[in-house]
VEXMI-780709 format. One line per field, with one value per residue: residue number from 1; residue in one letter; x, y, z of N, C-alpha, C, O, CB in turn. Coordinates in nm, 2 decimals, padded with zeros to 4 digits. Glycine has a CB too. Layout:
N
tormar	[NUM; ...];
rose	[a; ...];
neast	[X; ...];
nnorth	[Y; ...];
nup	[Z; ...];
caeast	[X; ...];
canorth	[Y; ...];
caup	[Z; ...];
ceast	[X; ...];
cnorth	[Y; ...];
cup	[Z; ...];
oeast	[X; ...];
onorth	[Y; ...];
oup	[Z; ...];
cbeast	[X; ...];
cbnorth	[Y; ...];
cbup	[Z; ...];
END
This chain:
114
tormar	[1; 2; 3; 4; 5; 6; 7; 8; 9; 10; 11; 12; 13; 14; 15; 16; 17; 18; 19; 20; 21; 22; 23; 24; 25; 26; 27; 28; 29; 30; 31; 32; 33; 34; 35; 36; 37; 38; 39; 40; 41; 42; 43; 44; 45; 46; 47; 48; 49; 50; 51; 52; 53; 54; 55; 56; 57; 58; 59; 60; 61; 62; 63; 64; 65; 66; 67; 68; 69; 70; 71; 72; 73; 74; 75; 76; 77; 78; 79; 80; 81; 82; 83; 84; 85; 86; 87; 88; 89; 90; 91; 92; 93; 94; 95; 96; 97; 98; 99; 100; 101; 102; 103; 104; 105; 106; 107; 108; 109; 110; 111; 112; 113; 114];
rose	[x; x; x; x; x; x; x; x; x; x; x; x; x; x; x; x; x; x; x; x; x; x; x; x; x; x; x; x; x; x; x; x; x; x; x; x; x; x; x; x; x; x; x; x; x; x; x; x; x; x; x; x; x; x; x; x; x; x; x; x; x; x; x; x; x; x; x; x; x; x; x; x; x; x; x; x; x; x; x; x; x; x; x; x; x; x; x; x; x; x; x; x; x; x; x; x; x; x; x; x; x; x; x; x; x; x; x; x; x; x; x; x; x; x];
neast	[00.05; 00.04; 00.19; -00.01; -00.24; -00.28; -00.26; -00.51; -00.68; -00.68; -00.78; -01.02; -01.15; -01.11; -01.28; -01.54; -01.57; -01.58; -01.81; -01.99; -02.00; -02.12; -02.36; -02.44; -02.65; -02.53; -02.30; -02.04; -01.73; -01.53; -01.18; -00.99; -00.64; -00.45; -00.38; -00.46; -00.72; -00.91; -01.15; -01.35; -01.57; -01.82; -01.94; -01.79; -01.53; -01.35; -01.09; -01.05; -00.81; -00.75; -00.47; -00.27; 00.00; 00.24; 00.46; 00.44; 00.22; -00.02; -00.34; -00.36; -00.53; -00.61; -00.74; -00.89; -00.84; -00.64; -00.39; -00.43; -00.39; -00.42; -00.44; -00.48; -00.69; -00.78; -00.75; -00.97; -01.28; -01.39; -01.22; -01.10; -01.05; -00.85; -00.81; -00.48; -00.45; -00.70; -00.85; -01.10; -01.29; -01.23; -01.46; -01.61; -01.39; -01.41; -01.63; -01.66; -01.46; -01.57; -01.82; -01.75; -01.59; -01.78; -01.97; -02.23; -02.38; -02.29; -02.31; -02.19; -02.22; -02.05; -02.02; -01.84; -01.59; -01.55];
nnorth	[-00.14; 00.21; 00.52; 00.74; 00.61; 00.48; 00.72; 00.87; 00.63; 00.67; 00.93; 00.91; 00.73; 00.84; 01.07; 00.96; 00.86; 01.10; 01.20; 01.03; 01.08; 01.32; 01.25; 01.12; 01.00; 01.05; 01.25; 01.32; 01.47; 01.60; 01.63; 01.75; 01.73; 01.74; 01.41; 01.30; 01.19; 01.32; 01.19; 01.29; 01.17; 01.34; 01.30; 01.19; 01.26; 01.11; 00.96; 00.87; 00.81; 00.83; 00.76; 00.81; 00.64; 00.63; 00.50; 00.22; 00.18; 00.18; 00.24; 00.36; 00.29; 00.44; 00.38; 00.38; 00.10; 00.02; 00.02; -00.01; -00.19; -00.14; -00.25; -00.20; -00.39; -00.41; -00.24; -00.10; 00.08; 00.11; 00.16; -00.08; -00.17; -00.36; -00.50; -00.57; -00.73; -00.79; -00.90; -00.76; -00.55; -00.19; -00.02; -00.21; -00.21; 00.05; 00.12; -00.08; -00.03; 00.25; 00.21; 00.06; 00.27; 00.50; 00.32; 00.24; 00.11; 00.20; 00.29; 00.34; 00.45; 00.36; 00.35; 00.20; 00.12; -00.14];
nup	[00.00; -00.06; 00.08; 00.04; -00.03; 00.24; 00.41; 00.32; 00.40; 00.64; 00.69; 00.59; 00.79; 01.04; 00.98; 00.91; 01.23; 01.30; 01.20; 01.29; 01.55; 01.58; 01.53; 01.72; 02.02; 02.26; 02.52; 02.40; 02.35; 02.07; 01.96; 01.70; 01.58; 01.34; 01.25; 01.51; 01.71; 01.97; 02.20; 02.42; 02.74; 02.81; 03.05; 03.28; 03.19; 03.09; 02.83; 02.49; 02.24; 01.90; 01.69; 01.41; 01.31; 01.12; 01.07; 01.09; 00.95; 01.06; 01.29; 01.60; 01.90; 02.20; 02.53; 02.84; 02.92; 02.79; 02.50; 02.17; 01.83; 01.51; 01.23; 00.84; 00.66; 00.41; 00.09; -00.05; -00.16; 00.09; 00.39; 00.64; 00.93; 01.14; 01.45; 01.62; 01.84; 01.94; 01.72; 01.66; 01.49; 01.41; 01.42; 01.65; 01.83; 01.90; 01.98; 02.20; 02.40; 02.46; 02.55; 02.80; 02.94; 02.97; 03.09; 03.01; 02.73; 02.42; 02.08; 01.79; 01.47; 01.26; 00.93; 00.71; 00.85; 00.94];
caeast	[-00.01; 00.12; 00.16; -00.09; -00.38; -00.26; -00.32; -00.67; -00.78; -00.69; -00.87; -01.18; -01.18; -01.15; -01.39; -01.66; -01.59; -01.63; -01.97; -02.12; -02.04; -02.21; -02.53; -02.53; -02.71; -02.42; -02.22; -01.88; -01.68; -01.40; -01.12; -00.89; -00.49; -00.38; -00.43; -00.50; -00.88; -00.93; -01.29; -01.41; -01.69; -01.85; -02.01; -01.68; -01.38; -01.21; -01.07; -01.02; -00.73; -00.71; -00.37; -00.18; 00.12; 00.28; 00.58; 00.37; 00.08; -00.16; -00.42; -00.36; -00.63; -00.60; -00.81; -00.84; -00.85; -00.49; -00.36; -00.47; -00.30; -00.51; -00.41; -00.57; -00.72; -00.81; -00.76; -01.10; -01.34; -01.43; -01.09; -01.14; -00.95; -00.87; -00.71; -00.39; -00.46; -00.83; -00.93; -01.22; -01.32; -01.24; -01.58; -01.64; -01.32; -01.42; -01.80; -01.66; -01.43; -01.65; -01.88; -01.67; -01.56; -01.92; -02.03; -02.32; -02.38; -02.24; -02.28; -02.15; -02.25; -01.94; -02.00; -01.68; -01.46; -01.57];
canorth	[00.00; 00.32; 00.64; 00.84; 00.51; 00.46; 00.85; 00.83; 00.55; 00.73; 01.08; 00.87; 00.67; 00.96; 01.14; 00.88; 00.86; 01.22; 01.23; 00.95; 01.15; 01.42; 01.24; 01.04; 01.05; 01.06; 01.33; 01.25; 01.56; 01.55; 01.75; 01.67; 01.77; 01.65; 01.29; 01.24; 01.24; 01.27; 01.17; 01.27; 01.15; 01.43; 01.24; 01.14; 01.33; 01.02; 01.01; 00.77; 00.86; 00.76; 00.83; 00.76; 00.58; 00.62; 00.42; 00.09; 00.17; 00.17; 00.33; 00.33; 00.34; 00.43; 00.40; 00.32; -00.06; -00.02; 00.06; -00.12; -00.12; -00.17; -00.29; -00.20; -00.49; -00.40; -00.05; -00.10; 00.17; 00.16; 00.10; -00.20; -00.19; -00.49; -00.48; -00.70; -00.78; -00.85; -00.93; -00.66; -00.45; -00.06; 00.01; -00.29; -00.18; 00.18; 00.10; -00.14; 00.11; 00.39; 00.17; 00.03; 00.40; 00.54; 00.23; 00.20; 00.08; 00.30; 00.18; 00.45; 00.38; 00.40; 00.26; 00.17; 00.11; -00.25];
caup	[00.01; -00.10; 00.17; -00.03; 00.01; 00.39; 00.42; 00.28; 00.47; 00.80; 00.68; 00.61; 00.89; 01.13; 00.96; 00.96; 01.34; 01.36; 01.13; 01.40; 01.67; 01.55; 01.54; 01.84; 02.11; 02.37; 02.48; 02.35; 02.25; 01.99; 01.90; 01.62; 01.57; 01.23; 01.27; 01.63; 01.72; 02.10; 02.21; 02.58; 02.75; 02.90; 03.18; 03.37; 03.16; 03.02; 02.71; 02.40; 02.18; 01.81; 01.61; 01.29; 01.29; 00.95; 01.05; 01.11; 00.88; 01.18; 01.34; 01.73; 01.98; 02.36; 02.62; 02.99; 02.89; 02.72; 02.38; 02.05; 01.74; 01.44; 01.08; 00.75; 00.62; 00.28; 00.04; -00.12; -00.13; 00.24; 00.49; 00.70; 01.04; 01.21; 01.57; 01.61; 01.97; 01.97; 01.61; 01.64; 01.39; 01.44; 01.51; 01.74; 01.93; 01.96; 02.06; 02.34; 02.50; 02.47; 02.64; 02.92; 03.00; 03.00; 03.16; 02.93; 02.58; 02.31; 01.95; 01.69; 01.32; 01.19; 00.83; 00.64; 00.92; 00.99];
ceast	[00.08; 00.08; 00.05; -00.26; -00.37; -00.32; -00.46; -00.75; -00.78; -00.78; -01.01; -01.21; -01.20; -01.26; -01.54; -01.65; -01.65; -01.78; -02.06; -02.11; -02.10; -02.34; -02.57; -02.59; -02.65; -02.35; -02.08; -01.85; -01.58; -01.34; -01.00; -00.76; -00.43; -00.45; -00.41; -00.64; -00.89; -01.10; -01.29; -01.52; -01.71; -01.89; -01.92; -01.55; -01.31; -01.21; -01.03; -00.93; -00.72; -00.60; -00.33; -00.05; 00.20; 00.35; 00.55; 00.24; -00.05; -00.23; -00.42; -00.46; -00.59; -00.68; -00.75; -00.80; -00.69; -00.49; -00.38; -00.39; -00.38; -00.47; -00.52; -00.61; -00.74; -00.82; -00.86; -01.17; -01.35; -01.31; -01.21; -01.05; -00.96; -00.77; -00.62; -00.41; -00.56; -00.94; -01.07; -01.17; -01.30; -01.38; -01.64; -01.56; -01.36; -01.55; -01.75; -01.58; -01.47; -01.73; -01.84; -01.65; -01.68; -01.99; -02.19; -02.33; -02.38; -02.24; -02.32; -02.17; -02.11; -01.94; -01.89; -01.57; -01.47; -01.49];
cnorth	[00.15; 00.44; 00.70; 00.74; 00.53; 00.61; 00.88; 00.77; 00.59; 00.82; 00.98; 00.79; 00.76; 01.03; 01.08; 00.86; 01.00; 01.26; 01.13; 00.98; 01.28; 01.41; 01.10; 01.08; 01.08; 01.18; 01.32; 01.40; 01.54; 01.65; 01.67; 01.76; 01.69; 01.51; 01.21; 01.32; 01.18; 01.29; 01.20; 01.27; 01.27; 01.39; 01.22; 01.20; 01.23; 01.01; 00.86; 00.85; 00.80; 00.80; 00.74; 00.74; 00.54; 00.54; 00.27; 00.09; 00.14; 00.24; 00.28; 00.38; 00.34; 00.46; 00.34; 00.15; -00.10; 00.04; -00.05; -00.11; -00.22; -00.16; -00.24; -00.34; -00.50; -00.24; -00.05; 00.03; 00.23; 00.06; 00.04; -00.19; -00.28; -00.48; -00.63; -00.77; -00.87; -00.90; -00.86; -00.58; -00.29; -00.02; -00.06; -00.24; -00.08; 00.15; 00.04; -00.06; 00.22; 00.34; 00.11; 00.16; 00.47; 00.47; 00.21; 00.14; 00.21; 00.21; 00.33; 00.38; 00.43; 00.32; 00.29; 00.14; -00.06; -00.37];
cup	[-00.01; 00.04; 00.17; 00.03; 00.18; 00.46; 00.44; 00.36; 00.63; 00.77; 00.68; 00.71; 01.02; 01.08; 00.98; 01.11; 01.38; 01.31; 01.25; 01.51; 01.67; 01.54; 01.61; 01.95; 02.25; 02.39; 02.53; 02.27; 02.18; 01.96; 01.84; 01.60; 01.46; 01.21; 01.39; 01.65; 01.87; 02.16; 02.37; 02.60; 02.85; 03.07; 03.31; 03.32; 03.11; 02.90; 02.62; 02.29; 02.04; 01.72; 01.47; 01.31; 01.16; 00.98; 01.02; 01.01; 00.95; 01.23; 01.50; 01.82; 02.14; 02.42; 02.75; 03.00; 02.84; 02.56; 02.28; 01.94; 01.60; 01.29; 00.95; 00.66; 00.47; 00.23; -00.05; -00.06; 00.00; 00.31; 00.59; 00.81; 01.11; 01.36; 01.60; 01.73; 01.98; 01.86; 01.58; 01.53; 01.46; 01.52; 01.62; 01.84; 01.98; 02.06; 02.22; 02.44; 02.51; 02.57; 02.80; 02.94; 03.03; 03.07; 03.15; 02.79; 02.52; 02.21; 01.85; 01.55; 01.27; 01.04; 00.76; 00.73; 01.01; 00.89];
oeast	[00.19; -00.03; -00.01; -00.36; -00.45; -00.42; -00.52; -00.85; -00.86; -00.88; -01.10; -01.34; -01.30; -01.34; -01.63; -01.77; -01.75; -01.85; -02.18; -02.18; -02.13; -02.43; -02.65; -02.60; -02.71; -02.34; -02.02; -01.90; -01.52; -01.39; -00.94; -00.79; -00.37; -00.57; -00.37; -00.67; -00.88; -01.16; -01.23; -01.60; -01.63; -01.86; -01.97; -01.46; -01.20; -01.31; -01.00; -00.98; -00.68; -00.64; -00.37; 00.01; 00.21; 00.34; 00.63; 00.17; -00.15; -00.18; -00.47; -00.48; -00.55; -00.72; -00.65; -00.73; -00.64; -00.59; -00.36; -00.33; -00.39; -00.46; -00.65; -00.52; -00.71; -00.88; -00.83; -01.14; -01.34; -01.30; -01.32; -00.93; -01.07; -00.65; -00.67; -00.39; -00.55; -01.06; -01.14; -01.06; -01.36; -01.39; -01.71; -01.62; -01.37; -01.56; -01.79; -01.62; -01.41; -01.74; -01.92; -01.77; -01.68; -02.07; -02.26; -02.21; -02.44; -02.20; -02.42; -02.13; -02.09; -01.87; -01.84; -01.45; -01.41; -01.50];
onorth	[00.17; 00.44; 00.73; 00.78; 00.61; 00.61; 00.90; 00.81; 00.55; 00.81; 00.98; 00.79; 00.74; 01.05; 01.13; 00.81; 01.01; 01.33; 01.15; 00.93; 01.33; 01.50; 01.01; 01.20; 01.13; 01.24; 01.30; 01.44; 01.44; 01.76; 01.58; 01.89; 01.59; 01.51; 01.09; 01.43; 01.06; 01.40; 01.12; 01.34; 01.29; 01.45; 01.23; 01.21; 01.27; 01.05; 00.75; 00.96; 00.68; 00.90; 00.62; 00.84; 00.43; 00.45; 00.20; -00.01; 00.09; 00.35; 00.17; 00.51; 00.23; 00.57; 00.29; 00.11; -00.21; 00.11; -00.17; -00.01; -00.34; -00.05; -00.24; -00.38; -00.60; -00.14; 00.02; 00.08; 00.35; -00.06; 00.06; -00.20; -00.30; -00.46; -00.74; -00.89; -00.99; -00.92; -00.89; -00.55; -00.27; 00.01; 00.00; -00.20; -00.07; 00.17; 00.09; -00.03; 00.30; 00.40; 00.12; 00.19; 00.50; 00.53; 00.18; 00.14; 00.31; 00.10; 00.40; 00.27; 00.55; 00.22; 00.41; 00.14; -00.09; -00.49];
oup	[00.05; 00.09; 00.27; 00.09; 00.24; 00.54; 00.54; 00.41; 00.72; 00.84; 00.77; 00.73; 01.09; 01.16; 01.05; 01.14; 01.45; 01.38; 01.28; 01.59; 01.78; 01.55; 01.59; 01.97; 02.34; 02.28; 02.64; 02.17; 02.22; 01.94; 01.89; 01.60; 01.49; 01.17; 01.40; 01.64; 01.91; 02.15; 02.44; 02.53; 02.95; 03.17; 03.42; 03.40; 03.07; 02.84; 02.68; 02.26; 02.06; 01.66; 01.44; 01.33; 01.11; 00.90; 00.95; 00.99; 00.90; 01.22; 01.53; 01.82; 02.19; 02.41; 02.78; 03.09; 02.85; 02.52; 02.31; 01.93; 01.59; 01.24; 00.97; 00.58; 00.41; 00.29; -00.15; 00.04; 00.03; 00.30; 00.62; 00.76; 01.17; 01.35; 01.60; 01.72; 02.00; 01.88; 01.48; 01.50; 01.56; 01.64; 01.70; 01.94; 02.11; 02.18; 02.33; 02.55; 02.58; 02.68; 02.90; 02.97; 03.15; 03.13; 03.24; 02.74; 02.55; 02.22; 01.84; 01.53; 01.24; 01.04; 00.75; 00.69; 01.11; 00.92];
cbeast	[-00.07; 00.06; 00.24; -00.04; -00.37; -00.09; -00.29; -00.69; -00.73; -00.55; -00.83; -01.23; -01.09; -01.04; -01.37; -01.68; -01.46; -01.54; -01.98; -02.12; -01.94; -02.18; -02.61; -02.46; -02.81; -02.33; -02.28; -01.89; -01.66; -01.43; -01.08; -00.95; -00.41; -00.22; -00.38; -00.38; -01.01; -00.82; -01.36; -01.38; -01.74; -01.96; -02.07; -01.66; -01.29; -01.20; -00.94; -01.14; -00.62; -00.79; -00.23; -00.18; 00.10; 00.34; 00.66; 00.31; 00.09; -00.15; -00.57; -00.24; -00.74; -00.52; -00.94; -00.97; -00.97; -00.47; -00.23; -00.61; -00.10; -00.62; -00.40; -00.52; -00.81; -00.95; -00.62; -01.19; -01.42; -01.63; -00.95; -01.12; -00.93; -00.83; -00.80; -00.23; -00.48; -00.88; -00.95; -01.27; -01.48; -01.23; -01.68; -01.62; -01.22; -01.42; -01.92; -01.60; -01.34; -01.73; -01.93; -01.54; -01.49; -01.98; -02.00; -02.37; -02.50; -02.10; -02.42; -01.99; -02.40; -01.81; -02.10; -01.63; -01.44; -01.72];
cbnorth	[00.00; 00.37; 00.74; 00.86; 00.30; 00.44; 00.92; 00.75; 00.38; 00.80; 01.21; 00.79; 00.57; 01.04; 01.16; 00.73; 00.82; 01.32; 01.15; 00.79; 01.16; 01.47; 01.24; 00.97; 00.97; 00.96; 01.43; 01.06; 01.66; 01.48; 01.88; 01.61; 01.75; 01.62; 01.23; 01.26; 01.17; 01.35; 01.01; 01.36; 01.00; 01.48; 01.11; 00.98; 01.38; 00.88; 01.15; 00.69; 00.87; 00.73; 00.85; 00.85; 00.50; 00.73; 00.44; 00.08; 00.07; 00.12; 00.35; 00.35; 00.25; 00.49; 00.36; 00.35; -00.11; -00.21; 00.11; -00.10; -00.14; -00.10; -00.48; -00.10; -00.54; -00.47; 00.03; -00.24; 00.14; 00.13; 00.25; -00.33; -00.11; -00.63; -00.42; -00.68; -00.69; -00.77; -01.06; -00.58; -00.48; 00.00; 00.01; -00.43; -00.16; 00.31; -00.06; -00.29; 00.15; 00.45; 00.09; -00.06; 00.49; 00.56; 00.28; 00.28; -00.01; 00.37; -00.01; 00.50; 00.44; 00.37; 00.25; 00.31; 00.26; -00.26];
cbup	[00.15; -00.28; 00.15; -00.24; -00.06; 00.44; 00.33; 00.17; 00.45; 00.87; 00.51; 00.49; 00.90; 01.15; 00.83; 00.89; 01.40; 01.33; 00.93; 01.41; 01.73; 01.45; 01.37; 01.91; 02.12; 02.36; 02.51; 02.23; 02.29; 01.85; 02.01; 01.47; 01.69; 01.26; 01.19; 01.76; 01.58; 02.20; 02.16; 02.67; 02.79; 02.84; 03.16; 03.37; 03.28; 03.06; 02.70; 02.35; 02.25; 01.75; 01.71; 01.19; 01.36; 00.85; 01.18; 01.28; 00.78; 01.29; 01.27; 01.78; 01.95; 02.43; 02.59; 03.09; 02.76; 02.71; 02.37; 02.00; 01.78; 01.48; 01.09; 00.69; 00.70; 00.26; -00.06; -00.10; -00.18; 00.30; 00.58; 00.62; 01.11; 01.10; 01.72; 01.60; 02.07; 02.05; 01.63; 01.77; 01.33; 01.32; 01.44; 01.72; 01.91; 01.84; 01.96; 02.34; 02.49; 02.34; 02.58; 02.92; 02.92; 02.90; 03.29; 02.94; 02.53; 02.32; 01.94; 01.71; 01.21; 01.27; 00.75; 00.56; 01.04; 01.00];
END
């Protein structure tokens, strides 16, 4: 995969997460600085951070439960990230860690990231 394809996949994935957050019923703020997306749960101030890791061509997710590395499973029209530790898709992983930190089920609709 070229660096341009990798960067496009990261951009598309982070934009999809931002879009899902804009349309979700939970109070989750987000701030983006280049390819680092910080999600803050308003109920308790805990954070989940997603970041581009160009050297390994991965998308990393940091949460209270630990750090997770996701690799791109395909370079088709819709990027599909998979966690190297748990085997979860990015959306399943993100929903799980947000639910754990919120202490209630959270299910963001992140099309194209499964």
